[in-house]
C-alpha positions in Angstrom: 0.0 0.0 0.0 1.4 3.4 -0.9 0.7 6.1 1.6 0.9 9.9 1.0 1.4 12.1 4.0 -0.3 15.5 4.1 1.5 18.3 6.0 0.3 21.7 7.1 2.3 24.9 6.5 4.6 24.3 9.4 5.5 20.8 8.2 3.5 18.8 10.7 1.8 15.7 9.3 -2.0 16.2 9.6 -3.4 13.4 7.4 -2.6 10.5 5.2 -3.9 9.4 1.8 -4.2 5.9 0.5 -5.2 4.7 -3.0 -9.0 4.2 -3.4 -8.4 0.5 -4.2 -6.7 0.0 -0.9 -9.5 1.8 0.9 -12.1 -0.5 -0.8 -10.2 -3.6 0.4 -10.0 -2.2 3.9 -13.8 -1.5 3.8 -14.5 -5.1 2.7 -12.6 -6.4 5.7 -13.9 -3.8 8.1 -17.3 -2.6 6.8 -17.9 -0.2 9.7 -14.5 1.5 9.6 -16.0 4.8 8.4 -18.7 4.8 11.0 -16.9 4.9 14.3 -19.9 6.2 16.2 -21.9 3.0 15.4 -21.9 0.8 18.5 -20.1 3.4 20.7 -22.2 4.5 23.6 -23.4 8.1 23.5 -21.7 8.9 26.8 -18.4 7.7 25.4 -18.8 9.7 22.2 -19.6 12.9 24.2 -16.6 12.4 26.4 -14.3 11.8 23.4 -15.6 14.9 21.7 -15.0 17.0 24.8 -11.5 15.7 25.1 -10.8 16.4 21.4 -12.0 20.0 21.9 -9.7 20.4 24.9 -6.7 19.1 22.9 -7.6 21.4 20.0 -7.6 24.4 22.3 -4.3 23.4 24.0 -2.3 20.8 22.1 0.5 21.1 24.5 -1.7 19.6 27.2 -1.1 16.2 25.7 1.6 14.0 27.2 3.4 11.5 25.1 3.3 7.9 26.2 6.8 7.9 27.6 5.9 11.0 29.7 2.7 9.3 30.9 4.6 6.2 32.0 7.2 8.4 33.8 4.4 10.1 35.7 2.7 6.8 36.6 6.0 5.5 37.9 6.4 8.5 40.1 3.0 7.9 41.6 3.9 4.3 42.4 7.2 5.0 44.1 
C-alpha cells in the first residue's frame, strides 16, 4: 500500500492518503470503519468529543506515552 502524507504549513503531518483500491479492500474487511460512532455508547462519544476539543484548544496539554509512564512510575514510588 502506498501512503501519501499531508502536511500543514509548518510541516506537521496532519493526514494520510491511500489509494482508493486499498480503501475498498479495507472496507471489505472492516465494513464499519468509516462509522466509528456505530456501536459506541453516547456517553463515550460525548466524552471523546469533549477531550478532542480540549486538545484542539491546548495541544501542549497532551503528554506522550513515555511521559505518561514516567508520571505513573512517580506515583507508584
